[in-house]
MARVEXKOL-546594 format. One record per residue: x negated, y, z of N, C-alpha, C in turn; residue in one letter. Coordinates in steps of 0.02 Angstrom, whole numbers, plus 50000, padded with zeros to 5 digits. Last residue first. Layout:
BEGIN
XYZXYZXYZA/...
***
This chain:
BEGIN
551194198151081551104191851107550824191851170L/551234212151040551734211851084551824201751096A/549904212350999549944215251041550524211451097D/550244206150881549534203950939549904206851019D/551134212250831551194206250843550824205950899T/550204225050788550834225050836551144218150871A/549474218350705549224220550789549784221850805E/550414215450614549844212250629549414213250691T/550774228050537551184224450580550784217350620R/549534233350529549804236550577550344232550588A/549294226150427548914227050468549134228450533A/550204230450330549994223050361549684221950430A/549954243150323550494242450360550584235250371N/548734243150246548874245950299549354242750354R/549124237850142548744232850183548734234050242R/549904248250072550164238650097549924235150135N/548924255950051549474257750101549844251550128T/548234247849953547914251250011548454252150074A/549124238449865548914244849871548594244649954P/548444221949823549064226949861548894232849865A/548444214349657547974217149688548524223649737A/549514206249583549234204549625548654207949681G/548934214649415549594210349463548954206749526P/547384225949426547794219249395548264217849438K/547974241749443547204236049445547764231749416L/547764258349334548064251149372547564247049385Y/547074274249355547174268149331547664263949352G/547074291949327547234287649375547204279949328Y/546924308749385546384303449344546614298949387L/547664322349379547734316049414547344311149359D/546924340449361547234335249344547214328949380F/546384357349322546654352549384546974346749349S/545084368749299545704362949282545814358149328V/544854383949245544934380049312545324375649291D/543504388649111544114386249136544244382349198L/542504401749171542454396249135543294395149145G/541444405149327541964407849271542184399149237G/539644399249313540364406049339540764407049316Q/538914385449320539314389949270539764394649318M/537304381949379538044379849356538224386049327G/536204387749470536214384749432537104383549420S/535664406449489535944401049508536034396249450Q/534984414049390534734413249459535214409249498G/535674417949286535174414049285534874413749351P/537414415349302537074418749325536164416149316N/538524419149142538044413749179537474419049214F/540414418849147539754422049146539294417749169F/541934420749104541344416949091540954420049090V/543584421049186543104425849144542244419849149R/544704409149142544494414049199543774416649141Q/546384400549120545794403449097545324408849145G/546964385949182546794390849188546224394349164L/547774370249161547084371149151547194380649147V/548374353049216548344361249217547714364649222N/548934339449193548344342549180548724351449193L/549604327949257549894334249292549144338649286N/548614312749206549124316749222549154324149270G/547614304849122547684310749156548444313449145V/547204285349120547634292649110547624297149130F/546004273849066546324277949120546814282949088L/545694256949038546224262449022546274265849072R/543724251749069544674251149052545074258949041P/543524262548930543764255248938543614254749019A/543994277248841543464272248858544004265748883G/544834289148808544804283548770544214278248774G/544844297448937545404292948908545324288448842E/543644300548938543964298349006544634292448962L/543354307848836542984301748864543324298648926S/544144317648832544254311548763544024307448811H/544254325748928544664321448930544734318148892L/542674329348893542884326348978543384321848953V/542774336648774542564328448777542594325248842N/543734347648818543974341848763543544334248784A/542634353348912543164351448946543594344648890L/541794358248826541684352648863542174350548911E/542544365748736542344361348721542024354948771P/542854377348868543424372148796543054366948775T/541994375049014542104377648947542534373848918G/542534372849180542314368949108542354373549062C/542814365949316542744370049294542354374449240R/543844352949404543614355249378543594364049325L/544714341949519544794349149506543974350549464R/545764330749519544964332849507545254338149490V/546464315549631546584322149601545874324849607Q/546474298049577545934303549596546114310349588V/547444283249602547514290349576547024293749607T/548024268649570547404272649603547354278749565V/549424255249572549364262549546548634266349592R/549894240649524549854246449588549174250549559P/551284238649429550564238049457550214242049507Y/552514244849430552524237349436551774235949449K/553024259049538552744255549470552604246449474E/553094265449646553674261149615553464257849553R/552104272149743552504270349706552674265049672S/551354280749875551674274549866552144276349816P/549934288249883550564289049877551024282449850E/548494295349880548794289249915549474288849939Q/546944301149799547804301249817547984295549827L/545494306849853545904300249825546794303349839P/544674320349762544904316949829545444314149807S/543674333049702543844325949685544114322249755R/543184350049649543284345449686543564337049674N/542224354149531542424356849610542614353649655T/541144346649424541764344949473541804347849522I/540704357049280540464354949340541134352049388E/540144361849145540704359849166540454356849226C/538744368849079539344371849047540114367949085A/537934365049179537844371649148538584374749124R/537644350549243538064355249241538314361349243R/536524343849159536264348749232536894354149240G/537464341849030537184340249057536804345349115P/539174339049003538734345649002538144345049073S/539454326048979540014332948921539344338748939A/538854318449050538674316348996538834323548934Q/539244324049176538664324749175538484323649101S/540844317649168540594326149174539864326149151V/540654306749148540884308749092540774314549092V/540054302849293539504300849222539804305149155T/540904306849348540534309849372540044308749308E/542024297949326541894303849317541384308649306L/541464286149381541694287949286541724293849300R/541634287649509540704287749475540934287549394Q/542854288949524542384295149543541754293449508V/543134277849485543544282149471543004288049478L/542584267649594542254267349524542504272549472A/543094271949708542444275249698542364273149649A/544404268049676544384271849684543694275649670T/543884253549659544194255149610544314265049617A/543884249949805543344249449750543534252449698L/545044256349858544534256149879543934257049824E/545984242749805546064251149769545414257349799P/545084232849735545324233249804545564240749766S/544204224949627544834220949669545344222849718S/544234232049481544004230949538544394227349587E/544374232649340544124226349355543994227549429P/545934240349289545294241649335545094235849352L/546674234649151546554235049197546014239049228F/546364232848984546864239649018546794238849072G/544784231148909545374228848959545714234048997P/544164228848767544354232548806544964233348853T/543474216048770543274223148748543514228248760R/544344208948817543894209348847543634214048809A/545744212348727545704213048785545154213348819L/544874204548618545114212248590545134214148681V/544824191148658544184194548637544254202048631A/546294187948665545854189448736545214191448725R/546544187448512547074193348593546584192448642A/545774176948490545674183248460545954189148496Q/546584166948555545684168048572545334175748548Q/547544169248497547594168448557546804170148575L/547484162348359547654169748391547474170748464R/546824149648381546644155848356546644161548367K/548074143848443547604143848491547044149748471Q/549144145848323549274149648384548444148548435V/548314137748244548384144648224548514147448288L/548494123548309547624127148287547554136848285P/549804122548310549144123048367548684129048367A/550624119048231550374125848227549974126548280Q/550764105448234550494108548180550324115248179K/551504107348350550914103848346550614105648269I/552704114048322552364116948367551534113348378Q/553104105148220552984110548201552564114248260M/553434093448306553034094648273552704097548235R/554354099248400553654098148436553364094448392L/555314099848314555094105448328554224106048365R/555684085148287555574089248235555104095748251L/555984082348409555334080948389555224083148314E/557214088648410556684090248470556054088148430R/557904082548303557694090748309557254092948354E/557854068748395557544070448313557464078248290R/558814070348491557884069648511557644069548434A/560084074648432559474079848469558724078348481T/560154062648380560194068848319559674074948361D/560384054548482559834053348443559544059948395I/561464060448554560764060548584560264059948517R/562334058248435562274064848468561394064948503E/562224042248463562254047648406561894053348398E/562914042348582562494039548579561954042648523V/564254046948562563814051648622563114048148598A/564474038748478564554047048463564074048948503Q/564794027148568564204028648503564164032948483L/565654030148680564874028748683564514029448633P/566614031048593566454039048618565694037248642V/566874018648538566864024348490566744030848522T/567094009648658566514011048622566404014748557F/567914015248742567504011548771566954009348710W/568834024148688568384024348742567974021548773P/569194015248575568974020848572568454023748635H/569674001348602569124002348572568714010448561I/570804002148696570423998948701569584001248678L/571804014748666571604013548733570994006648772V/571564016448535571564022948570571304019648658A/571744001748486571194007648476570974011648527Y/573043999348529572313997748568571813998548541A/573594008648468573754008448534572964005548577L/573574004348321573274011448335573384013648432A/574113990848343573433991048337573043998848349L/575573995948350574933989148425574413990648399A/575564001948231575734006648319575414000348373A/575593991348158575033996348159575114000948237A/576653984248200575863979248220575513986448207L/577753992048183577633989148264576843986248263L/577453990048030577453997248066577293994848165G/577853976948016577193982448002577073986248031V/579203977848062578603971748100577883976448090A/579733984747975579713987748046579203981548076L/579353977447869579233983647860579213988447929W/580233966447885579563966147862579173970847878R/581563972247899581243969047967580443967947940D/581863976347775581793980047823581393977447883R/581703962347697581313969847681581273974147737D/582963955247753582153954947773581653959947758S/584013963047723583793964847776582973962247805V/583783962547578583693971147611583693969547680Q/584233947547572583543950747577583513959347572Q/585523947847621585273946247673584423947247656Q/586223955347504586213959247571585763955447622M/
***
């Protein structure tokens, strides 16, 4: 009987010792040593992964640089934005481009001529400043196709919108230059300025606000 009591006391002591050790670990060791060590290990793993990504990026840097140069070369050959720095200069360039294309499609204006060209200034909600010229032509069908193809297929990128074509009787007057009749064509010719170029309306509004402020002062 005494031996059984001793065994029970021994197991009870062992249990109490284990509970005390667990409590000591939970209170003293885990929060002060285990948790910081785990945090350090996580930071080490994160740093290793970051280092691995950086090494891979550095390894790919020559290929990325080569592709970037190729993309810049393609963009330089076929620029998407108008090169001018202001809407006024861009409008003048659009008109000059139109006149050149029409002259190439119909030398001497015998089969195609410009009857009207006027800048269109309207507020735009688009991301990039837009420059538009309203155009009206009197052209033959082949010449019109050449004009539209040259305008939209050249560089910088230009776009044709609101295209309207009306057929008319065609005849040539030997005593007058130019063609009589043909296709009566109207459209909007437009392109986009580089980001950062302010539309003319915005500059006029800013100038008006500046003058109003100066008058108030």
